[in-house]
Each structure stands twice: as C-alpha cells, then as structure tokens.
Predicted model as a PDB file, atoms N, CA, C, CB and O in Angstrom, pLDDT in the B-factor column:
MODEL        1                                                                  
ATOM      1  N   MET A   1     -22.727   2.557   0.978  1.00 73.00           N  
ATOM      2  CA  MET A   1     -23.847   2.687   1.894  1.00 73.00           C  
ATOM      3  C   MET A   1     -23.415   2.259   3.168  1.00 73.00           C  
ATOM      4  CB  MET A   1     -25.042   1.929   1.480  1.00 73.00           C  
ATOM      5  O   MET A   1     -22.896   1.146   3.246  1.00 73.00           O  
ATOM      6  N   PHE A   2     -23.550   2.999   4.245  1.00 83.00           N  
ATOM      7  CA  PHE A   2     -23.272   2.638   5.635  1.00 83.00           C  
ATOM      8  C   PHE A   2     -24.396   1.892   6.089  1.00 83.00           C  
ATOM      9  CB  PHE A   2     -23.015   3.819   6.535  1.00 83.00           C  
ATOM     10  O   PHE A   2     -25.539   2.185   5.737  1.00 83.00           O  
ATOM     11  N   LYS A   3     -24.095   0.805   6.963  1.00 84.00           N  
ATOM     12  CA  LYS A   3     -25.230   0.014   7.567  1.00 84.00           C  
ATOM     13  C   LYS A   3     -24.913  -0.108   8.979  1.00 84.00           C  
ATOM     14  CB  LYS A   3     -25.438  -1.416   6.920  1.00 84.00           C  
ATOM     15  O   LYS A   3     -23.741  -0.179   9.348  1.00 84.00           O  
ATOM     16  N   ASN A   4     -25.956  -0.138   9.845  1.00 79.00           N  
ATOM     17  CA  ASN A   4     -25.758  -0.126  11.316  1.00 79.00           C  
ATOM     18  C   ASN A   4     -25.456  -1.533  11.614  1.00 79.00           C  
ATOM     19  CB  ASN A   4     -27.019   0.418  12.156  1.00 79.00           C  
ATOM     20  O   ASN A   4     -25.263  -2.339  10.704  1.00 79.00           O  
ATOM     21  N   SER A   5     -25.404  -1.878  12.931  1.00 83.00           N  
ATOM     22  CA  SER A   5     -25.067  -3.205  13.459  1.00 83.00           C  
ATOM     23  C   SER A   5     -26.114  -4.313  13.170  1.00 83.00           C  
ATOM     24  CB  SER A   5     -24.874  -3.095  14.941  1.00 83.00           C  
ATOM     25  O   SER A   5     -25.803  -5.503  13.133  1.00 83.00           O  
ATOM     26  N   GLU A   6     -27.393  -3.843  12.965  1.00 84.00           N  
ATOM     27  CA  GLU A   6     -28.378  -4.771  12.505  1.00 84.00           C  
ATOM     28  C   GLU A   6     -28.422  -5.053  11.045  1.00 84.00           C  
ATOM     29  CB  GLU A   6     -29.628  -4.320  12.895  1.00 84.00           C  
ATOM     30  O   GLU A   6     -29.132  -5.956  10.603  1.00 84.00           O  
ATOM     31  N   GLY A   7     -27.675  -4.295  10.277  1.00 85.00           N  
ATOM     32  CA  GLY A   7     -27.669  -4.488   8.733  1.00 85.00           C  
ATOM     33  C   GLY A   7     -28.594  -3.577   8.087  1.00 85.00           C  
ATOM     34  O   GLY A   7     -28.770  -3.773   6.884  1.00 85.00           O  
ATOM     35  N   TYR A   8     -29.263  -2.563   8.670  1.00 83.00           N  
ATOM     36  CA  TYR A   8     -30.041  -1.656   8.050  1.00 83.00           C  
ATOM     37  C   TYR A   8     -29.288  -0.421   7.596  1.00 83.00           C  
ATOM     38  CB  TYR A   8     -31.097  -1.331   8.901  1.00 83.00           C  
ATOM     39  O   TYR A   8     -28.332  -0.043   8.273  1.00 83.00           O  
ATOM     40  N   PRO A   9     -29.646   0.236   6.500  1.00 87.00           N  
ATOM     41  CA  PRO A   9     -28.955   1.419   6.003  1.00 87.00           C  
ATOM     42  C   PRO A   9     -29.051   2.465   6.987  1.00 87.00           C  
ATOM     43  CB  PRO A   9     -29.492   1.893   4.702  1.00 87.00           C  
ATOM     44  O   PRO A   9     -30.127   2.633   7.561  1.00 87.00           O  
ATOM     45  N   ASP A  10     -28.068   3.182   7.250  1.00 84.00           N  
ATOM     46  CA  ASP A  10     -27.954   4.423   8.200  1.00 84.00           C  
ATOM     47  C   ASP A  10     -27.206   5.558   7.553  1.00 84.00           C  
ATOM     48  CB  ASP A  10     -27.197   4.058   9.556  1.00 84.00           C  
ATOM     49  O   ASP A  10     -26.040   5.814   7.856  1.00 84.00           O  
ATOM     50  N   ASN A  11     -27.870   6.211   6.688  1.00 85.00           N  
ATOM     51  CA  ASN A  11     -27.283   7.275   5.939  1.00 85.00           C  
ATOM     52  C   ASN A  11     -26.787   8.446   6.821  1.00 85.00           C  
ATOM     53  CB  ASN A  11     -28.275   7.764   4.943  1.00 85.00           C  
ATOM     54  O   ASN A  11     -25.723   8.996   6.535  1.00 85.00           O  
ATOM     55  N   THR A  12     -27.536   8.854   7.905  1.00 87.00           N  
ATOM     56  CA  THR A  12     -27.047   9.911   8.777  1.00 87.00           C  
ATOM     57  C   THR A  12     -25.656   9.619   9.360  1.00 87.00           C  
ATOM     58  CB  THR A  12     -28.029  10.129   9.897  1.00 87.00           C  
ATOM     59  O   THR A  12     -24.770  10.472   9.398  1.00 87.00           O  
ATOM     60  N   ALA A  13     -25.517   8.356   9.813  1.00 83.00           N  
ATOM     61  CA  ALA A  13     -24.253   8.074  10.454  1.00 83.00           C  
ATOM     62  C   ALA A  13     -23.265   7.922   9.362  1.00 83.00           C  
ATOM     63  CB  ALA A  13     -24.306   6.823  11.358  1.00 83.00           C  
ATOM     64  O   ALA A  13     -22.139   8.381   9.547  1.00 83.00           O  
ATOM     65  N   GLY A  14     -23.544   7.344   8.269  1.00 81.00           N  
ATOM     66  CA  GLY A  14     -22.578   7.277   7.232  1.00 81.00           C  
ATOM     67  C   GLY A  14     -22.015   8.529   6.789  1.00 81.00           C  
ATOM     68  O   GLY A  14     -20.798   8.645   6.644  1.00 81.00           O  
ATOM     69  N   GLU A  15     -22.877   9.540   6.549  1.00 84.00           N  
ATOM     70  CA  GLU A  15     -22.446  10.907   6.210  1.00 84.00           C  
ATOM     71  C   GLU A  15     -21.617  11.491   7.253  1.00 84.00           C  
ATOM     72  CB  GLU A  15     -23.597  11.794   5.966  1.00 84.00           C  
ATOM     73  O   GLU A  15     -20.631  12.129   6.884  1.00 84.00           O  
ATOM     74  N   ALA A  16     -21.859  11.376   8.502  1.00 85.00           N  
ATOM     75  CA  ALA A  16     -21.200  11.943   9.605  1.00 85.00           C  
ATOM     76  C   ALA A  16     -19.736  11.274   9.644  1.00 85.00           C  
ATOM     77  CB  ALA A  16     -22.060  11.701  10.952  1.00 85.00           C  
ATOM     78  O   ALA A  16     -18.745  11.991   9.782  1.00 85.00           O  
ATOM     79  N   ILE A  17     -19.645  10.045   9.534  1.00 82.00           N  
ATOM     80  CA  ILE A  17     -18.219   9.335   9.461  1.00 82.00           C  
ATOM     81  C   ILE A  17     -17.508   9.783   8.357  1.00 82.00           C  
ATOM     82  CB  ILE A  17     -18.270   7.802   9.350  1.00 82.00           C  
ATOM     83  O   ILE A  17     -16.294   9.957   8.464  1.00 82.00           O  
ATOM     84  N   GLU A  18     -18.153  10.019   7.189  1.00 79.00           N  
ATOM     85  CA  GLU A  18     -17.378  10.369   5.920  1.00 79.00           C  
ATOM     86  C   GLU A  18     -16.865  11.792   6.107  1.00 79.00           C  
ATOM     87  CB  GLU A  18     -18.305  10.263   4.560  1.00 79.00           C  
ATOM     88  O   GLU A  18     -15.723  12.094   5.760  1.00 79.00           O  
ATOM     89  N   ARG A  19     -17.695  12.654   6.648  1.00 79.00           N  
ATOM     90  CA  ARG A  19     -17.130  14.070   6.963  1.00 79.00           C  
ATOM     91  C   ARG A  19     -16.051  14.135   7.887  1.00 79.00           C  
ATOM     92  CB  ARG A  19     -18.144  14.945   7.512  1.00 79.00           C  
ATOM     93  O   ARG A  19     -15.076  14.854   7.666  1.00 79.00           O  
ATOM     94  N   ALA A  20     -16.163  13.396   8.958  1.00 77.00           N  
ATOM     95  CA  ALA A  20     -15.132  13.366  10.023  1.00 77.00           C  
ATOM     96  C   ALA A  20     -13.758  12.894   9.482  1.00 77.00           C  
ATOM     97  CB  ALA A  20     -15.592  12.424  11.180  1.00 77.00           C  
ATOM     98  O   ALA A  20     -12.743  13.399   9.963  1.00 77.00           O  
ATOM     99  N   ASP A  21     -13.661  11.904   8.456  1.00 75.00           N  
ATOM    100  CA  ASP A  21     -12.493  11.291   8.082  1.00 75.00           C  
ATOM    101  C   ASP A  21     -11.975  12.169   6.739  1.00 75.00           C  
ATOM    102  CB  ASP A  21     -12.781   9.666   7.812  1.00 75.00           C  
ATOM    103  O   ASP A  21     -10.899  11.922   6.193  1.00 75.00           O  
ATOM    104  N   ARG A  22     -12.775  13.097   6.341  1.00 83.00           N  
ATOM    105  CA  ARG A  22     -12.268  13.954   5.228  1.00 83.00           C  
ATOM    106  C   ARG A  22     -11.094  14.833   5.652  1.00 83.00           C  
ATOM    107  CB  ARG A  22     -13.396  14.854   4.694  1.00 83.00           C  
ATOM    108  O   ARG A  22     -11.198  15.536   6.657  1.00 83.00           O  
ATOM    109  N   PRO A  23     -10.018  14.817   4.944  1.00 87.00           N  
ATOM    110  CA  PRO A  23      -8.798  15.774   5.241  1.00 87.00           C  
ATOM    111  C   PRO A  23      -9.275  17.179   5.130  1.00 87.00           C  
ATOM    112  CB  PRO A  23      -7.543  15.562   4.205  1.00 87.00           C  
ATOM    113  O   PRO A  23     -10.139  17.525   4.323  1.00 87.00           O  
ATOM    114  N   PRO A  24      -8.646  18.024   6.018  1.00 89.00           N  
ATOM    115  CA  PRO A  24      -8.833  19.541   5.915  1.00 89.00           C  
ATOM    116  C   PRO A  24      -8.355  20.063   4.528  1.00 89.00           C  
ATOM    117  CB  PRO A  24      -8.002  20.301   7.086  1.00 89.00           C  
ATOM    118  O   PRO A  24      -7.585  19.436   3.800  1.00 89.00           O  
ATOM    119  N   HIS A  25      -8.888  21.262   4.245  1.00 91.00           N  
ATOM    120  CA  HIS A  25      -8.413  21.917   3.033  1.00 91.00           C  
ATOM    121  C   HIS A  25      -6.860  22.223   2.999  1.00 91.00           C  
ATOM    122  CB  HIS A  25      -9.186  23.211   2.870  1.00 91.00           C  
ATOM    123  O   HIS A  25      -6.282  22.299   1.914  1.00 91.00           O  
ATOM    124  N   ALA A  26      -6.264  22.378   4.064  1.00 90.00           N  
ATOM    125  CA  ALA A  26      -4.791  22.623   4.155  1.00 90.00           C  
ATOM    126  C   ALA A  26      -4.084  21.376   3.685  1.00 90.00           C  
ATOM    127  CB  ALA A  26      -4.336  22.995   5.631  1.00 90.00           C  
ATOM    128  O   ALA A  26      -3.082  21.469   2.976  1.00 90.00           O  
ATOM    129  N   VAL A  27      -4.541  20.296   4.033  1.00 91.00           N  
ATOM    130  CA  VAL A  27      -3.823  18.981   3.705  1.00 91.00           C  
ATOM    131  C   VAL A  27      -3.925  18.796   2.165  1.00 91.00           C  
ATOM    132  CB  VAL A  27      -4.505  17.669   4.507  1.00 91.00           C  
ATOM    133  O   VAL A  27      -2.945  18.462   1.499  1.00 91.00           O  
ATOM    134  N   LYS A  28      -5.114  19.020   1.641  1.00 91.00           N  
ATOM    135  CA  LYS A  28      -5.314  18.921   0.253  1.00 91.00           C  
ATOM    136  C   LYS A  28      -4.436  19.841  -0.587  1.00 91.00           C  
ATOM    137  CB  LYS A  28      -6.695  19.177  -0.024  1.00 91.00           C  
ATOM    138  O   LYS A  28      -3.942  19.470  -1.652  1.00 91.00           O  
ATOM    139  N   GLN A  29      -4.250  21.115  -0.043  1.00 95.00           N  
ATOM    140  CA  GLN A  29      -3.384  22.026  -0.680  1.00 95.00           C  
ATOM    141  C   GLN A  29      -1.914  21.637  -0.663  1.00 95.00           C  
ATOM    142  CB  GLN A  29      -3.552  23.309  -0.074  1.00 95.00           C  
ATOM    143  O   GLN A  29      -1.210  21.761  -1.665  1.00 95.00           O  
ATOM    144  N   VAL A  30      -1.494  21.196   0.415  1.00 94.00           N  
ATOM    145  CA  VAL A  30      -0.024  20.629   0.530  1.00 94.00           C  
ATOM    146  C   VAL A  30       0.216  19.464  -0.423  1.00 94.00           C  
ATOM    147  CB  VAL A  30       0.288  20.104   2.029  1.00 94.00           C  
ATOM    148  O   VAL A  30       1.244  19.418  -1.100  1.00 94.00           O  
ATOM    149  N   ILE A  31      -0.709  18.537  -0.481  1.00 92.00           N  
ATOM    150  CA  ILE A  31      -0.505  17.406  -1.485  1.00 92.00           C  
ATOM    151  C   ILE A  31      -0.574  17.821  -2.834  1.00 92.00           C  
ATOM    152  CB  ILE A  31      -1.483  16.337  -1.330  1.00 92.00           C  
ATOM    153  O   ILE A  31       0.143  17.303  -3.689  1.00 92.00           O  
ATOM    154  N   TYR A  32      -1.486  18.830  -3.118  1.00 94.00           N  
ATOM    155  CA  TYR A  32      -1.502  19.369  -4.488  1.00 94.00           C  
ATOM    156  C   TYR A  32      -0.160  20.128  -4.928  1.00 94.00           C  
ATOM    157  CB  TYR A  32      -2.704  20.339  -4.599  1.00 94.00           C  
ATOM    158  O   TYR A  32       0.299  20.035  -6.066  1.00 94.00           O  
ATOM    159  N   ILE A  33       0.402  20.867  -3.933  1.00 96.00           N  
ATOM    160  CA  ILE A  33       1.691  21.625  -4.248  1.00 96.00           C  
ATOM    161  C   ILE A  33       2.779  20.648  -4.368  1.00 96.00           C  
ATOM    162  CB  ILE A  33       2.066  22.694  -3.148  1.00 96.00           C  
ATOM    163  O   ILE A  33       3.670  20.855  -5.191  1.00 96.00           O  
ATOM    164  N   LEU A  34       2.792  19.556  -3.593  1.00 95.00           N  
ATOM    165  CA  LEU A  34       3.798  18.604  -3.704  1.00 95.00           C  
ATOM    166  C   LEU A  34       3.836  17.837  -5.116  1.00 95.00           C  
ATOM    167  CB  LEU A  34       3.617  17.652  -2.575  1.00 95.00           C  
ATOM    168  O   LEU A  34       4.882  17.559  -5.703  1.00 95.00           O  
ATOM    169  N   HIS A  35       2.587  17.547  -5.559  1.00 94.00           N  
ATOM    170  CA  HIS A  35       2.442  16.937  -6.875  1.00 94.00           C  
ATOM    171  C   HIS A  35       2.890  17.972  -7.918  1.00 94.00           C  
ATOM    172  CB  HIS A  35       0.953  16.463  -7.131  1.00 94.00           C  
ATOM    173  O   HIS A  35       3.550  17.603  -8.890  1.00 94.00           O  
ATOM    174  N   LEU A  36       2.542  19.284  -7.738  1.00 97.00           N  
ATOM    175  CA  LEU A  36       2.943  20.186  -8.844  1.00 97.00           C  
ATOM    176  C   LEU A  36       4.469  20.430  -8.772  1.00 97.00           C  
ATOM    177  CB  LEU A  36       2.152  21.566  -8.768  1.00 97.00           C  
ATOM    178  O   LEU A  36       5.045  20.633  -9.840  1.00 97.00           O  
ATOM    179  N   ILE A  37       5.131  20.431  -7.708  1.00 97.00           N  
ATOM    180  CA  ILE A  37       6.592  20.666  -7.628  1.00 97.00           C  
ATOM    181  C   ILE A  37       7.330  19.550  -8.323  1.00 97.00           C  
ATOM    182  CB  ILE A  37       7.066  20.778  -6.155  1.00 97.00           C  
ATOM    183  O   ILE A  37       8.219  19.736  -9.155  1.00 97.00           O  
ATOM    184  N   THR A  38       6.877  18.332  -7.903  1.00 96.00           N  
ATOM    185  CA  THR A  38       7.548  17.135  -8.490  1.00 96.00           C  
ATOM    186  C   THR A  38       7.249  17.027 -10.044  1.00 96.00           C  
ATOM    187  CB  THR A  38       7.045  15.804  -7.731  1.00 96.00           C  
ATOM    188  O   THR A  38       8.085  16.477 -10.761  1.00 96.00           O  
ATOM    189  N   SER A  39       6.167  17.497 -10.541  1.00 96.00           N  
ATOM    190  CA  SER A  39       5.807  17.483 -11.898  1.00 96.00           C  
ATOM    191  C   SER A  39       6.786  18.486 -12.631  1.00 96.00           C  
ATOM    192  CB  SER A  39       4.274  17.860 -12.070  1.00 96.00           C  
ATOM    193  O   SER A  39       7.354  18.204 -13.687  1.00 96.00           O  
ATOM    194  N   LEU A  40       6.912  19.583 -12.018  1.00 97.00           N  
ATOM    195  CA  LEU A  40       7.719  20.734 -12.686  1.00 97.00           C  
ATOM    196  C   LEU A  40       9.201  20.159 -12.756  1.00 97.00           C  
ATOM    197  CB  LEU A  40       7.646  22.243 -11.763  1.00 97.00           C  
ATOM    198  O   LEU A  40       9.943  20.449 -13.695  1.00 97.00           O  
ATOM    199  N   ALA A  41       9.552  19.413 -11.819  1.00 97.00           N  
ATOM    200  CA  ALA A  41      10.974  18.843 -11.759  1.00 97.00           C  
ATOM    201  C   ALA A  41      11.199  17.642 -12.650  1.00 97.00           C  
ATOM    202  CB  ALA A  41      11.321  18.423 -10.323  1.00 97.00           C  
ATOM    203  O   ALA A  41      12.298  17.098 -12.761  1.00 97.00           O  
ATOM    204  N   GLY A  42      10.022  17.230 -13.324  1.00 97.00           N  
ATOM    205  CA  GLY A  42      10.233  16.088 -14.168  1.00 97.00           C  
ATOM    206  C   GLY A  42      10.094  14.799 -13.489  1.00 97.00           C  
ATOM    207  O   GLY A  42      10.605  13.783 -13.959  1.00 97.00           O  
ATOM    208  N   MET A  43       9.418  14.802 -12.397  1.00 97.00           N  
ATOM    209  CA  MET A  43       9.340  13.505 -11.528  1.00 97.00           C  
ATOM    210  C   MET A  43       7.942  13.281 -11.125  1.00 97.00           C  
ATOM    211  CB  MET A  43      10.244  13.580 -10.207  1.00 97.00           C  
ATOM    212  O   MET A  43       7.054  14.068 -11.453  1.00 97.00           O  
ATOM    213  N   GLU A  44       7.705  12.132 -10.359  1.00 95.00           N  
ATOM    214  CA  GLU A  44       6.374  11.953  -9.810  1.00 95.00           C  
ATOM    215  C   GLU A  44       6.412  11.283  -8.567  1.00 95.00           C  
ATOM    216  CB  GLU A  44       5.513  11.237 -10.693  1.00 95.00           C  
ATOM    217  O   GLU A  44       7.393  10.601  -8.272  1.00 95.00           O  
ATOM    218  N   ILE A  45       5.427  11.410  -7.793  1.00 94.00           N  
ATOM    219  CA  ILE A  45       5.344  10.799  -6.371  1.00 94.00           C  
ATOM    220  C   ILE A  45       4.812   9.384  -6.629  1.00 94.00           C  
ATOM    221  CB  ILE A  45       4.319  11.670  -5.302  1.00 94.00           C  
ATOM    222  O   ILE A  45       3.743   9.244  -7.222  1.00 94.00           O  
ATOM    223  N   VAL A  46       5.527   8.325  -6.202  1.00 95.00           N  
ATOM    224  CA  VAL A  46       5.290   6.988  -6.510  1.00 95.00           C  
ATOM    225  C   VAL A  46       4.569   6.368  -5.322  1.00 95.00           C  
ATOM    226  CB  VAL A  46       6.582   6.270  -6.850  1.00 95.00           C  
ATOM    227  O   VAL A  46       3.703   5.523  -5.553  1.00 95.00           O  
ATOM    228  N   GLY A  47       4.840   6.700  -4.126  1.00 93.00           N  
ATOM    229  CA  GLY A  47       4.281   6.084  -2.888  1.00 93.00           C  
ATOM    230  C   GLY A  47       3.332   7.106  -2.138  1.00 93.00           C  
ATOM    231  O   GLY A  47       3.063   8.193  -2.649  1.00 93.00           O  
ATOM    232  N   ARG A  48       2.862   6.739  -0.976  1.00 91.00           N  
ATOM    233  CA  ARG A  48       1.962   7.487  -0.212  1.00 91.00           C  
ATOM    234  C   ARG A  48       2.641   8.607   0.384  1.00 91.00           C  
ATOM    235  CB  ARG A  48       1.323   6.692   0.783  1.00 91.00           C  
ATOM    236  O   ARG A  48       3.792   8.413   0.775  1.00 91.00           O  
ATOM    237  N   VAL A  49       2.111   9.773   0.524  1.00 90.00           N  
ATOM    238  CA  VAL A  49       2.543  10.882   1.160  1.00 90.00           C  
ATOM    239  C   VAL A  49       1.803  10.997   2.564  1.00 90.00           C  
ATOM    240  CB  VAL A  49       2.324  12.078   0.255  1.00 90.00           C  
ATOM    241  O   VAL A  49       0.576  11.094   2.546  1.00 90.00           O  
ATOM    242  N   THR A  50       2.444  10.991   3.719  1.00 93.00           N  
ATOM    243  CA  THR A  50       1.809  11.136   4.918  1.00 93.00           C  
ATOM    244  C   THR A  50       2.077  12.379   5.686  1.00 93.00           C  
ATOM    245  CB  THR A  50       2.107  10.075   5.667  1.00 93.00           C  
ATOM    246  O   THR A  50       3.237  12.651   5.995  1.00 93.00           O  
ATOM    247  N   LEU A  51       1.101  13.145   6.013  1.00 93.00           N  
ATOM    248  CA  LEU A  51       1.282  14.386   6.688  1.00 93.00           C  
ATOM    249  C   LEU A  51       0.734  14.275   8.040  1.00 93.00           C  
ATOM    250  CB  LEU A  51       0.661  15.509   5.956  1.00 93.00           C  
ATOM    251  O   LEU A  51      -0.291  13.639   8.286  1.00 93.00           O  
ATOM    252  N   LYS A  52       1.462  14.934   8.962  1.00 94.00           N  
ATOM    253  CA  LYS A  52       1.043  14.833  10.410  1.00 94.00           C  
ATOM    254  C   LYS A  52       0.890  16.288  10.966  1.00 94.00           C  
ATOM    255  CB  LYS A  52       2.147  13.981  11.297  1.00 94.00           C  
ATOM    256  O   LYS A  52       1.793  17.121  10.881  1.00 94.00           O  
ATOM    257  N   ASP A  53      -0.304  16.518  11.529  1.00 91.00           N  
ATOM    258  CA  ASP A  53      -0.712  17.841  12.038  1.00 91.00           C  
ATOM    259  C   ASP A  53       0.191  18.019  13.400  1.00 91.00           C  
ATOM    260  CB  ASP A  53      -2.428  17.904  12.329  1.00 91.00           C  
ATOM    261  O   ASP A  53       0.126  17.161  14.280  1.00 91.00           O  
ATOM    262  N   LYS A  54       0.946  19.050  13.519  1.00 93.00           N  
ATOM    263  CA  LYS A  54       1.731  19.213  14.766  1.00 93.00           C  
ATOM    264  C   LYS A  54       0.900  19.521  15.960  1.00 93.00           C  
ATOM    265  CB  LYS A  54       2.737  20.289  14.609  1.00 93.00           C  
ATOM    266  O   LYS A  54       1.248  19.135  17.076  1.00 93.00           O  
ATOM    267  N   GLU A  55      -0.116  20.160  15.774  1.00 93.00           N  
ATOM    268  CA  GLU A  55      -1.054  20.501  16.917  1.00 93.00           C  
ATOM    269  C   GLU A  55      -1.927  19.384  17.500  1.00 93.00           C  
ATOM    270  CB  GLU A  55      -1.975  21.561  16.468  1.00 93.00           C  
ATOM    271  O   GLU A  55      -2.074  19.139  18.697  1.00 93.00           O  
ATOM    272  N   THR A  56      -2.498  18.726  16.428  1.00 90.00           N  
ATOM    273  CA  THR A  56      -3.467  17.605  16.917  1.00 90.00           C  
ATOM    274  C   THR A  56      -2.782  16.233  16.960  1.00 90.00           C  
ATOM    275  CB  THR A  56      -4.752  17.490  15.951  1.00 90.00           C  
ATOM    276  O   THR A  56      -3.153  15.317  17.693  1.00 90.00           O  
ATOM    277  N   GLY A  57      -1.705  16.172  16.071  1.00 92.00           N  
ATOM    278  CA  GLY A  57      -1.119  14.753  16.112  1.00 92.00           C  
ATOM    279  C   GLY A  57      -1.726  13.874  15.076  1.00 92.00           C  
ATOM    280  O   GLY A  57      -1.221  12.775  14.848  1.00 92.00           O  
ATOM    281  N   ARG A  58      -2.771  14.288  14.440  1.00 90.00           N  
ATOM    282  CA  ARG A  58      -3.407  13.418  13.456  1.00 90.00           C  
ATOM    283  C   ARG A  58      -2.650  13.366  12.183  1.00 90.00           C  
ATOM    284  CB  ARG A  58      -4.795  13.857  13.183  1.00 90.00           C  
ATOM    285  O   ARG A  58      -2.083  14.334  11.675  1.00 90.00           O  
ATOM    286  N   GLU A  59      -2.688  12.062  11.666  1.00 91.00           N  
ATOM    287  CA  GLU A  59      -1.973  11.874  10.485  1.00 91.00           C  
ATOM    288  C   GLU A  59      -2.915  11.749   9.211  1.00 91.00           C  
ATOM    289  CB  GLU A  59      -1.111  10.657  10.659  1.00 91.00           C  
ATOM    290  O   GLU A  59      -3.995  11.165   9.303  1.00 91.00           O  
ATOM    291  N   TRP A  60      -2.520  12.258   8.134  1.00 88.00           N  
ATOM    292  CA  TRP A  60      -3.305  12.224   6.902  1.00 88.00           C  
ATOM    293  C   TRP A  60      -2.387  11.589   5.786  1.00 88.00           C  
ATOM    294  CB  TRP A  60      -3.812  13.718   6.496  1.00 88.00           C  
ATOM    295  O   TRP A  60      -1.230  11.969   5.609  1.00 88.00           O  
ATOM    296  N   SER A  61      -2.986  10.602   5.052  1.00 84.00           N  
ATOM    297  CA  SER A  61      -2.372   9.940   3.977  1.00 84.00           C  
ATOM    298  C   SER A  61      -2.993  10.187   2.640  1.00 84.00           C  
ATOM    299  CB  SER A  61      -2.358   8.563   4.240  1.00 84.00           C  
ATOM    300  O   SER A  61      -2.527   9.652   1.635  1.00 84.00           O  
TER     301      SER A  61                                                      
ENDMDL                                                                          
END                                                                             
C-alpha cells in the first residue's frame, strides 16, 4: 500500500506509480524468449538480464 508524505493511504498515486514502472509487453516477451532459449540449450540464466530501449534510453531489469 502506497502512503503519502503524511502517512495516509493514497491508492490512486500508488496505482499510477505501479503502472508507470511496469515494463512494456515487448520487454516481457524478450525475457521470456531468452529463458526459453537457455532452457532448450540445457542452461539457465543465473543473474539479472538488463535490457535498454534504444529510442528512449530507459533500462529494464
């Protein structure tokens, strides 16, 4: 639950922040494909995978 600066619950702001931080569908697809490929090769991804959008410069982990 998100709370404002005074300590009161602020669900509207909390939902907006959560939606803004959610990775786009394309990022989820790439991570899924990477996991699938490594699984087919008999391996697994051990660390974090960081993707960077070339247009916006935003990074997703």
